[in-house]
ROZA-225346 format. One record per atom (N, C-alpha, C): residue in one letter; atom name; z negated, x, y negated. Coordinates in Angstrom, 1 decimal. Example, Ala and Ser with C-alpha at 12.3 -4.5 7.8 and 13.67 -1.06 7.14 Angstrom:
// residues 2
@r = A&a = N&z = -7.8&x = 13.2&y = 5.7
@r = A&a = CA&z = -7.8&x = 12.3&y = 4.5
@r = A&a = C&z = -7.8&x = 13.2&y = 3.3
@r = S&a = N&z = -7.1&x = 12.8&y = 2.2
@r = S&a = CA&z = -7.1&x = 13.7&y = 1.1
@r = S&a = C&z = -7.9&x = 12.9&y = 0.0
// end
This chain:
// residues 116
@r = M&a = N&z = -6.6&x = -8.1&y = 6.3
@r = M&a = CA&z = -7.2&x = -7.1&y = 5.4
@r = M&a = C&z = -6.2&x = -6.9&y = 4.3
@r = A&a = N&z = -6.7&x = -6.9&y = 3.1
@r = A&a = CA&z = -5.8&x = -6.7&y = 2.0
@r = A&a = C&z = -6.5&x = -5.7&y = 1.0
@r = V&a = N&z = -5.7&x = -5.0&y = 0.2
@r = V&a = CA&z = -6.2&x = -4.2&y = -0.8
@r = V&a = C&z = -5.8&x = -4.8&y = -2.1
@r = Y&a = N&z = -6.8&x = -4.9&y = -3.0
@r = Y&a = CA&z = -6.6&x = -5.5&y = -4.3
@r = Y&a = C&z = -6.9&x = -4.5&y = -5.4
@r = V&a = N&z = -6.0&x = -4.2&y = -6.3
@r = V&a = CA&z = -6.1&x = -3.3&y = -7.4
@r = V&a = C&z = -6.1&x = -4.1&y = -8.7
@r = E&a = N&z = -7.3&x = -4.2&y = -9.3
@r = E&a = CA&z = -7.5&x = -4.9&y = -10.5
@r = E&a = C&z = -6.9&x = -4.1&y = -11.7
@r = T&a = N&z = -6.0&x = -4.6&y = -12.4
@r = T&a = CA&z = -5.3&x = -3.9&y = -13.5
@r = T&a = C&z = -4.8&x = -4.8&y = -14.5
@r = K&a = N&z = -4.6&x = -4.3&y = -15.7
@r = K&a = CA&z = -4.1&x = -5.1&y = -16.8
@r = K&a = C&z = -2.6&x = -5.3&y = -16.7
@r = N&a = N&z = -1.9&x = -4.3&y = -16.0
@r = N&a = CA&z = -0.4&x = -4.4&y = -15.9
@r = N&a = C&z = 0.0&x = -4.0&y = -14.5
@r = A&a = N&z = -0.1&x = -5.0&y = -13.6
@r = A&a = CA&z = 0.3&x = -4.8&y = -12.2
@r = A&a = C&z = 1.7&x = -4.4&y = -12.0
@r = T&a = N&z = 2.6&x = -5.0&y = -12.8
@r = T&a = CA&z = 4.0&x = -4.7&y = -12.7
@r = T&a = C&z = 4.3&x = -3.2&y = -13.0
@r = A&a = N&z = 3.7&x = -2.7&y = -14.0
@r = A&a = CA&z = 3.9&x = -1.3&y = -14.4
@r = A&a = C&z = 3.3&x = -0.4&y = -13.4
@r = L&a = N&z = 2.1&x = -0.8&y = -12.9
@r = L&a = CA&z = 1.4&x = 0.1&y = -11.9
@r = L&a = C&z = 2.2&x = 0.1&y = -10.6
@r = L&a = N&z = 2.8&x = -1.0&y = -10.1
@r = L&a = CA&z = 3.7&x = -1.0&y = -9.0
@r = L&a = C&z = 4.9&x = -0.1&y = -9.2
@r = K&a = N&z = 5.5&x = -0.2&y = -10.3
@r = K&a = CA&z = 6.7&x = 0.7&y = -10.6
@r = K&a = C&z = 6.3&x = 2.1&y = -10.6
@r = S&a = N&z = 5.1&x = 2.5&y = -11.2
@r = S&a = CA&z = 4.7&x = 3.9&y = -11.2
@r = S&a = C&z = 4.5&x = 4.4&y = -9.8
@r = F&a = N&z = 3.9&x = 3.5&y = -9.0
@r = F&a = CA&z = 3.6&x = 3.9&y = -7.6
@r = F&a = C&z = 4.9&x = 4.1&y = -6.8
@r = K&a = N&z = 5.8&x = 3.2&y = -6.9
@r = K&a = CA&z = 7.1&x = 3.3&y = -6.2
@r = K&a = C&z = 7.9&x = 4.5&y = -6.7
@r = D&a = N&z = 7.9&x = 4.8&y = -8.0
@r = D&a = CA&z = 8.5&x = 5.9&y = -8.6
@r = D&a = C&z = 8.0&x = 7.2&y = -8.1
@r = A&a = N&z = 6.6&x = 7.3&y = -7.9
@r = A&a = CA&z = 6.0&x = 8.5&y = -7.4
@r = A&a = C&z = 6.3&x = 8.7&y = -6.0
@r = V&a = N&z = 6.5&x = 7.7&y = -5.2
@r = V&a = CA&z = 6.9&x = 7.8&y = -3.8
@r = V&a = C&z = 8.3&x = 8.4&y = -3.7
@r = E&a = N&z = 9.2&x = 7.9&y = -4.6
@r = E&a = CA&z = 10.6&x = 8.3&y = -4.5
@r = E&a = C&z = 11.1&x = 9.5&y = -5.3
@r = Q&a = N&z = 10.2&x = 10.0&y = -6.2
@r = Q&a = CA&z = 10.6&x = 11.1&y = -7.0
@r = Q&a = C&z = 10.9&x = 12.3&y = -6.3
@r = S&a = N&z = 11.8&x = 13.2&y = -6.8
@r = S&a = CA&z = 12.2&x = 14.4&y = -6.2
@r = S&a = C&z = 11.3&x = 15.6&y = -6.6
@r = E&a = N&z = 10.8&x = 15.5&y = -7.8
@r = E&a = CA&z = 9.9&x = 16.6&y = -8.3
@r = E&a = C&z = 8.6&x = 16.6&y = -7.5
@r = S&a = N&z = 8.1&x = 17.7&y = -7.1
@r = S&a = CA&z = 6.9&x = 17.8&y = -6.2
@r = S&a = C&z = 5.6&x = 17.5&y = -7.0
@r = K&a = N&z = 5.5&x = 17.8&y = -8.3
@r = K&a = CA&z = 4.3&x = 17.5&y = -9.0
@r = K&a = C&z = 4.1&x = 16.0&y = -9.2
@r = G&a = N&z = 3.0&x = 15.5&y = -8.6
@r = G&a = CA&z = 2.7&x = 14.1&y = -8.7
@r = G&a = C&z = 3.4&x = 13.2&y = -7.7
@r = K&a = N&z = 4.2&x = 13.8&y = -6.9
@r = K&a = CA&z = 4.9&x = 13.0&y = -5.9
@r = K&a = C&z = 3.9&x = 12.5&y = -4.8
@r = I&a = N&z = 4.1&x = 11.3&y = -4.4
@r = I&a = CA&z = 3.3&x = 10.8&y = -3.3
@r = I&a = C&z = 4.1&x = 11.0&y = -2.0
@r = T&a = N&z = 3.7&x = 11.8&y = -1.1
@r = T&a = CA&z = 4.4&x = 12.2&y = 0.1
@r = T&a = C&z = 4.0&x = 11.5&y = 1.3
@r = T&a = N&z = 2.9&x = 10.7&y = 1.2
@r = T&a = CA&z = 2.3&x = 10.1&y = 2.4
@r = T&a = C&z = 2.8&x = 8.6&y = 2.6
@r = W&a = N&z = 3.5&x = 8.1&y = 1.7
@r = W&a = CA&z = 4.1&x = 6.8&y = 1.9
@r = W&a = C&z = 5.6&x = 6.8&y = 1.7
@r = K&a = N&z = 6.3&x = 5.9&y = 2.4
@r = K&a = CA&z = 7.7&x = 5.8&y = 2.1
@r = K&a = C&z = 8.1&x = 4.3&y = 2.1
@r = L&a = N&z = 9.1&x = 4.1&y = 1.3
@r = L&a = CA&z = 9.6&x = 2.7&y = 1.1
@r = L&a = C&z = 10.6&x = 2.3&y = 2.2
@r = S&a = N&z = 10.6&x = 1.0&y = 2.5
@r = S&a = CA&z = 11.7&x = 0.5&y = 3.4
@r = S&a = C&z = 13.0&x = 0.6&y = 2.6
@r = E&a = N&z = 14.1&x = 0.4&y = 3.4
@r = E&a = CA&z = 15.4&x = 0.5&y = 2.8
@r = E&a = C&z = 15.6&x = -0.5&y = 1.7
@r = D&a = N&z = 15.0&x = -1.7&y = 1.8
@r = D&a = CA&z = 15.2&x = -2.7&y = 0.7
@r = D&a = C&z = 14.1&x = -2.5&y = -0.4
@r = K&a = N&z = 13.3&x = -1.5&y = -0.3
@r = K&a = CA&z = 12.3&x = -1.1&y = -1.3
@r = K&a = C&z = 11.2&x = -2.2&y = -1.5
@r = R&a = N&z = 11.0&x = -3.1&y = -0.5
@r = R&a = CA&z = 10.0&x = -4.1&y = -0.6
@r = R&a = C&z = 8.7&x = -3.8&y = 0.1
@r = Y&a = N&z = 8.7&x = -2.9&y = 1.0
@r = Y&a = CA&z = 7.6&x = -2.6&y = 1.9
@r = Y&a = C&z = 7.3&x = -1.1&y = 1.9
@r = L&a = N&z = 6.1&x = -0.8&y = 2.3
@r = L&a = CA&z = 5.8&x = 0.7&y = 2.5
@r = L&a = C&z = 5.2&x = 0.9&y = 3.8
@r = T&a = N&z = 5.5&x = 2.0&y = 4.4
@r = T&a = CA&z = 4.9&x = 2.5&y = 5.7
@r = T&a = C&z = 4.3&x = 3.9&y = 5.4
@r = H&a = N&z = 3.4&x = 4.3&y = 6.3
@r = H&a = CA&z = 2.9&x = 5.6&y = 6.1
@r = H&a = C&z = 3.9&x = 6.6&y = 6.6
@r = A&a = N&z = 4.0&x = 7.8&y = 6.0
@r = A&a = CA&z = 5.1&x = 8.7&y = 6.2
@r = A&a = C&z = 4.8&x = 9.7&y = 7.4
@r = S&a = N&z = 3.5&x = 9.8&y = 7.8
@r = S&a = CA&z = 3.2&x = 10.7&y = 8.9
@r = S&a = C&z = 3.8&x = 10.2&y = 10.2
@r = K&a = N&z = 4.2&x = 11.1&y = 11.1
@r = K&a = CA&z = 4.8&x = 10.8&y = 12.4
@r = K&a = C&z = 3.8&x = 9.9&y = 13.2
@r = Q&a = N&z = 2.5&x = 10.2&y = 13.1
@r = Q&a = CA&z = 1.5&x = 9.5&y = 13.9
@r = Q&a = C&z = 1.4&x = 8.0&y = 13.5
@r = W&a = N&z = 1.5&x = 7.7&y = 12.2
@r = W&a = CA&z = 1.3&x = 6.4&y = 11.6
@r = W&a = C&z = 2.5&x = 5.7&y = 11.1
@r = E&a = N&z = 3.6&x = 6.4&y = 11.1
@r = E&a = CA&z = 4.9&x = 5.8&y = 10.6
@r = E&a = C&z = 5.2&x = 4.5&y = 11.4
@r = Y&a = N&z = 5.5&x = 3.4&y = 10.7
@r = Y&a = CA&z = 5.9&x = 2.2&y = 11.4
@r = Y&a = C&z = 4.8&x = 1.5&y = 12.2
@r = A&a = N&z = 3.6&x = 1.9&y = 12.1
@r = A&a = CA&z = 2.5&x = 1.2&y = 12.8
@r = A&a = C&z = 2.2&x = -0.1&y = 12.1
@r = A&a = N&z = 2.6&x = -0.1&y = 10.8
@r = A&a = CA&z = 2.4&x = -1.4&y = 10.0
@r = A&a = C&z = 3.2&x = -1.2&y = 8.8
@r = W&a = N&z = 3.3&x = -2.2&y = 8.0
@r = W&a = CA&z = 3.9&x = -2.2&y = 6.7
@r = W&a = C&z = 3.0&x = -2.7&y = 5.6
@r = M&a = N&z = 3.0&x = -2.2&y = 4.4
@r = M&a = CA&z = 2.2&x = -2.8&y = 3.3
@r = M&a = C&z = 3.2&x = -3.5&y = 2.4
@r = K&a = N&z = 2.9&x = -4.7&y = 2.1
@r = K&a = CA&z = 3.7&x = -5.5&y = 1.2
@r = K&a = C&z = 3.0&x = -5.6&y = -0.2
@r = P&a = N&z = 3.5&x = -5.0&y = -1.2
@r = P&a = CA&z = 2.9&x = -5.1&y = -2.5
@r = P&a = C&z = 3.3&x = -6.4&y = -3.2
@r = V&a = N&z = 2.4&x = -7.1&y = -3.8
@r = V&a = CA&z = 2.6&x = -8.4&y = -4.5
@r = V&a = C&z = 1.9&x = -8.3&y = -5.9
@r = V&a = N&z = 2.7&x = -8.6&y = -6.9
@r = V&a = CA&z = 2.1&x = -8.6&y = -8.3
@r = V&a = C&z = 1.5&x = -10.0&y = -8.4
@r = E&a = N&z = 0.2&x = -10.0&y = -8.7
@r = E&a = CA&z = -0.6&x = -11.3&y = -8.9
@r = E&a = C&z = -1.2&x = -11.2&y = -10.3
@r = A&a = N&z = -1.9&x = -12.3&y = -10.6
@r = A&a = CA&z = -2.5&x = -12.4&y = -11.9
@r = A&a = C&z = -3.7&x = -11.3&y = -12.0
@r = N&a = N&z = -3.5&x = -10.4&y = -12.9
@r = N&a = CA&z = -4.5&x = -9.4&y = -13.2
@r = N&a = C&z = -4.8&x = -8.4&y = -12.0
@r = R&a = N&z = -3.9&x = -8.4&y = -11.0
@r = R&a = CA&z = -4.1&x = -7.4&y = -9.9
@r = R&a = C&z = -2.7&x = -7.2&y = -9.2
@r = L&a = N&z = -2.8&x = -6.1&y = -8.5
@r = L&a = CA&z = -1.7&x = -5.7&y = -7.6
@r = L&a = C&z = -2.3&x = -5.8&y = -6.2
@r = A&a = N&z = -1.7&x = -6.6&y = -5.3
@r = A&a = CA&z = -2.2&x = -6.8&y = -4.0
@r = A&a = C&z = -1.3&x = -6.1&y = -3.0
@r = F&a = N&z = -1.9&x = -5.6&y = -1.9
@r = F&a = CA&z = -1.2&x = -5.0&y = -0.8
@r = F&a = C&z = -1.6&x = -5.7&y = 0.5
@r = Y&a = N&z = -0.7&x = -6.4&y = 1.1
@r = Y&a = CA&z = -0.9&x = -7.1&y = 2.3
@r = Y&a = C&z = -0.3&x = -6.4&y = 3.5
@r = I&a = N&z = -1.0&x = -6.4&y = 4.6
@r = I&a = CA&z = -0.5&x = -5.7&y = 5.8
@r = I&a = C&z = 0.4&x = -6.6&y = 6.6
@r = I&a = N&z = 1.5&x = -6.0&y = 7.0
@r = I&a = CA&z = 2.5&x = -6.8&y = 7.8
@r = I&a = C&z = 2.8&x = -6.0&y = 9.1
@r = R&a = N&z = 2.8&x = -6.7&y = 10.2
@r = R&a = CA&z = 3.0&x = -6.1&y = 11.5
@r = R&a = C&z = 4.5&x = -5.7&y = 11.7
@r = P&a = N&z = 4.7&x = -4.6&y = 12.5
@r = P&a = CA&z = 6.1&x = -4.3&y = 12.9
@r = P&a = C&z = 6.6&x = -5.4&y = 13.8
@r = K&a = N&z = 7.9&x = -5.4&y = 13.9
@r = K&a = CA&z = 8.6&x = -6.4&y = 14.8
@r = K&a = C&z = 8.0&x = -6.3&y = 16.3
@r = N&a = N&z = 7.7&x = -7.4&y = 16.8
@r = N&a = CA&z = 7.3&x = -7.5&y = 18.2
@r = N&a = C&z = 6.0&x = -6.7&y = 18.6
@r = K&a = N&z = 5.1&x = -6.5&y = 17.6
@r = K&a = CA&z = 4.0&x = -5.6&y = 17.8
@r = K&a = C&z = 2.8&x = -6.1&y = 16.9
@r = A&a = N&z = 1.6&x = -6.1&y = 17.4
@r = A&a = CA&z = 0.5&x = -6.4&y = 16.6
@r = A&a = C&z = 0.0&x = -5.2&y = 15.9
@r = V&a = N&z = -0.7&x = -5.3&y = 14.8
@r = V&a = CA&z = -1.3&x = -4.2&y = 14.1
@r = V&a = C&z = -2.7&x = -3.9&y = 14.7
@r = S&a = N&z = -2.9&x = -2.8&y = 15.2
@r = S&a = CA&z = -4.2&x = -2.5&y = 15.8
@r = S&a = C&z = -5.3&x = -2.4&y = 14.7
@r = K&a = N&z = -6.5&x = -2.5&y = 15.1
@r = K&a = CA&z = -7.6&x = -2.4&y = 14.2
@r = K&a = C&z = -7.7&x = -1.0&y = 13.5
@r = T&a = N&z = -7.4&x = 0.0&y = 14.4
@r = T&a = CA&z = -7.4&x = 1.4&y = 13.9
@r = T&a = C&z = -6.3&x = 1.6&y = 12.9
@r = A&a = N&z = -5.1&x = 1.0&y = 13.1
@r = A&a = CA&z = -4.0&x = 1.1&y = 12.2
@r = A&a = C&z = -4.2&x = 0.4&y = 10.9
@r = Y&a = N&z = -4.8&x = -0.8&y = 10.9
@r = Y&a = CA&z = -5.0&x = -1.4&y = 9.6
@r = Y&a = C&z = -6.1&x = -0.8&y = 8.9
@r = G&a = N&z = -7.1&x = -0.2&y = 9.5
@r = G&a = CA&z = -8.2&x = 0.5&y = 8.9
@r = G&a = C&z = -7.6&x = 1.8&y = 8.2
@r = F&a = N&z = -6.7&x = 2.5&y = 8.9
@r = F&a = CA&z = -6.1&x = 3.7&y = 8.4
@r = F&a = C&z = -5.2&x = 3.4&y = 7.2
@r = Y&a = N&z = -4.4&x = 2.4&y = 7.3
@r = Y&a = CA&z = -3.4&x = 2.0&y = 6.2
@r = Y&a = C&z = -4.2&x = 1.6&y = 5.0
@r = H&a = N&z = -5.2&x = 0.8&y = 5.1
@r = H&a = CA&z = -6.0&x = 0.3&y = 3.9
@r = H&a = C&z = -6.8&x = 1.5&y = 3.3
@r = G&a = N&z = -7.4&x = 2.2&y = 4.2
@r = G&a = CA&z = -8.2&x = 3.4&y = 3.6
@r = G&a = C&z = -7.3&x = 4.4&y = 2.9
@r = H&a = N&z = -6.1&x = 4.6&y = 3.5
@r = H&a = CA&z = -5.2&x = 5.6&y = 2.8
@r = H&a = C&z = -4.6&x = 5.0&y = 1.5
@r = M&a = N&z = -4.4&x = 3.7&y = 1.5
@r = M&a = CA&z = -3.9&x = 3.1&y = 0.2
@r = M&a = C&z = -4.9&x = 3.2&y = -0.9
@r = V&a = N&z = -6.2&x = 3.0&y = -0.5
@r = V&a = CA&z = -7.3&x = 3.2&y = -1.5
@r = V&a = C&z = -7.3&x = 4.6&y = -2.0
@r = E&a = N&z = -7.3&x = 5.6&y = -1.0
@r = E&a = CA&z = -7.3&x = 7.0&y = -1.4
@r = E&a = C&z = -6.1&x = 7.4&y = -2.3
@r = T&a = N&z = -4.9&x = 6.8&y = -2.0
@r = T&a = CA&z = -3.7&x = 7.1&y = -2.8
@r = T&a = C&z = -3.9&x = 6.7&y = -4.3
@r = F&a = N&z = -4.4&x = 5.5&y = -4.5
@r = F&a = CA&z = -4.6&x = 5.0&y = -5.8
@r = F&a = C&z = -5.8&x = 5.7&y = -6.6
@r = L&a = N&z = -6.8&x = 6.1&y = -5.9
@r = L&a = CA&z = -7.9&x = 6.9&y = -6.5
@r = L&a = C&z = -7.3&x = 8.3&y = -6.9
@r = N&a = N&z = -6.5&x = 8.9&y = -6.1
@r = N&a = CA&z = -6.0&x = 10.2&y = -6.4
@r = N&a = C&z = -4.9&x = 10.3&y = -7.4
@r = H&a = N&z = -4.1&x = 9.2&y = -7.5
@r = H&a = CA&z = -2.9&x = 9.3&y = -8.4
@r = H&a = C&z = -3.0&x = 8.3&y = -9.6
@r = F&a = N&z = -3.7&x = 7.3&y = -9.5
@r = F&a = CA&z = -3.7&x = 6.3&y = -10.6
@r = F&a = C&z = -5.1&x = 5.8&y = -11.1
@r = D&a = N&z = -6.0&x = 6.7&y = -11.0
@r = D&a = CA&z = -7.4&x = 6.3&y = -11.4
@r = D&a = C&z = -7.6&x = 5.9&y = -12.8
@r = Q&a = N&z = -6.6&x = 6.2&y = -13.7
@r = Q&a = CA&z = -6.7&x = 5.8&y = -15.1
@r = Q&a = C&z = -6.0&x = 4.5&y = -15.3
@r = D&a = N&z = -5.3&x = 4.0&y = -14.3
@r = D&a = CA&z = -4.5&x = 2.8&y = -14.5
@r = D&a = C&z = -5.0&x = 1.5&y = -13.9
@r = F&a = N&z = -6.3&x = 1.5&y = -13.4
@r = F&a = CA&z = -6.9&x = 0.3&y = -12.9
@r = F&a = C&z = -8.4&x = 0.3&y = -13.1
@r = E&a = N&z = -9.0&x = -0.9&y = -13.0
@r = E&a = CA&z = -10.4&x = -1.0&y = -13.3
@r = E&a = C&z = -11.2&x = -0.9&y = -12.0
@r = T&a = N&z = -10.9&x = -1.7&y = -11.0
@r = T&a = CA&z = -11.6&x = -1.7&y = -9.7
@r = T&a = C&z = -10.5&x = -1.8&y = -8.6
@r = L&a = N&z = -11.0&x = -1.5&y = -7.4
@r = L&a = CA&z = -10.1&x = -1.6&y = -6.2
@r = L&a = C&z = -11.0&x = -2.0&y = -5.1
@r = E&a = N&z = -10.5&x = -2.9&y = -4.3
@r = E&a = CA&z = -11.3&x = -3.4&y = -3.1
@r = E&a = C&z = -10.4&x = -3.6&y = -1.9
@r = A&a = N&z = -11.0&x = -3.5&y = -0.7
@r = A&a = CA&z = -10.3&x = -3.8&y = 0.5
@r = A&a = C&z = -11.1&x = -4.8&y = 1.3
@r = T&a = N&z = -10.5&x = -5.9&y = 1.7
@r = T&a = CA&z = -11.2&x = -6.9&y = 2.5
@r = T&a = C&z = -11.5&x = -6.4&y = 3.9
@r = A&a = N&z = -12.5&x = -6.9&y = 4.5
@r = A&a = CA&z = -12.9&x = -6.5&y = 5.8
@r = A&a = C&z = -12.0&x = -7.1&y = 6.9
@r = L&a = N&z = -11.6&x = -8.3&y = 6.7
@r = L&a = CA&z = -10.8&x = -9.0&y = 7.7
@r = L&a = C&z = -9.4&x = -9.4&y = 7.1
@r = P&a = N&z = -8.5&x = -9.8&y = 7.9
@r = P&a = CA&z = -7.2&x = -10.2&y = 7.4
@r = P&a = C&z = -7.3&x = -11.3&y = 6.4
@r = D&a = N&z = -6.4&x = -11.2&y = 5.3
@r = D&a = CA&z = -6.3&x = -12.2&y = 4.3
@r = D&a = C&z = -5.3&x = -13.3&y = 4.8
@r = D&a = N&z = -5.2&x = -14.4&y = 4.1
@r = D&a = CA&z = -4.2&x = -15.4&y = 4.5
@r = D&a = C&z = -2.8&x = -14.9&y = 4.4
@r = H&a = N&z = -2.5&x = -13.9&y = 3.5
@r = H&a = CA&z = -1.2&x = -13.4&y = 3.3
@r = H&a = C&z = -0.8&x = -12.2&y = 4.3
@r = D&a = N&z = -1.8&x = -11.7&y = 5.0
@r = D&a = CA&z = -1.6&x = -10.7&y = 6.0
@r = D&a = C&z = -0.9&x = -11.2&y = 7.3
@r = N&a = N&z = -0.2&x = -10.4&y = 8.0
@r = N&a = CA&z = 0.4&x = -10.8&y = 9.2
@r = N&a = C&z = 0.2&x = -9.6&y = 10.2
@r = V&a = N&z = -0.9&x = -9.8&y = 11.0
@r = V&a = CA&z = -1.3&x = -8.7&y = 11.9
@r = V&a = C&z = -1.0&x = -8.9&y = 13.4
@r = S&a = N&z = -0.7&x = -10.1&y = 13.8
@r = S&a = CA&z = -0.5&x = -10.4&y = 15.2
@r = S&a = C&z = 0.7&x = -11.2&y = 15.5
// end
């Protein structure tokens, strides 16, 4: 399952997203996602969903893609990948609706996903 955000500037959109996750100011801050130490992956910030999976953002031609990655030694449950993808869609609709044209989530894992 992947999330694809169609945009004219995927690099700038990814930077805005990561900046909003890490900013200290509360206005506009994204509090429901957190970055890995190397800043390459995102996990959900709630205690219930934290580390159930990772989302790997990838800048592609005309879109920003988010692929789901399993935690070490554990598969991603159907419930977890549904939650992660649904919440990523919600985050972009709530924070970046002016910065993309369309957004879609695939029903099944993409070739770039790693769920089991």
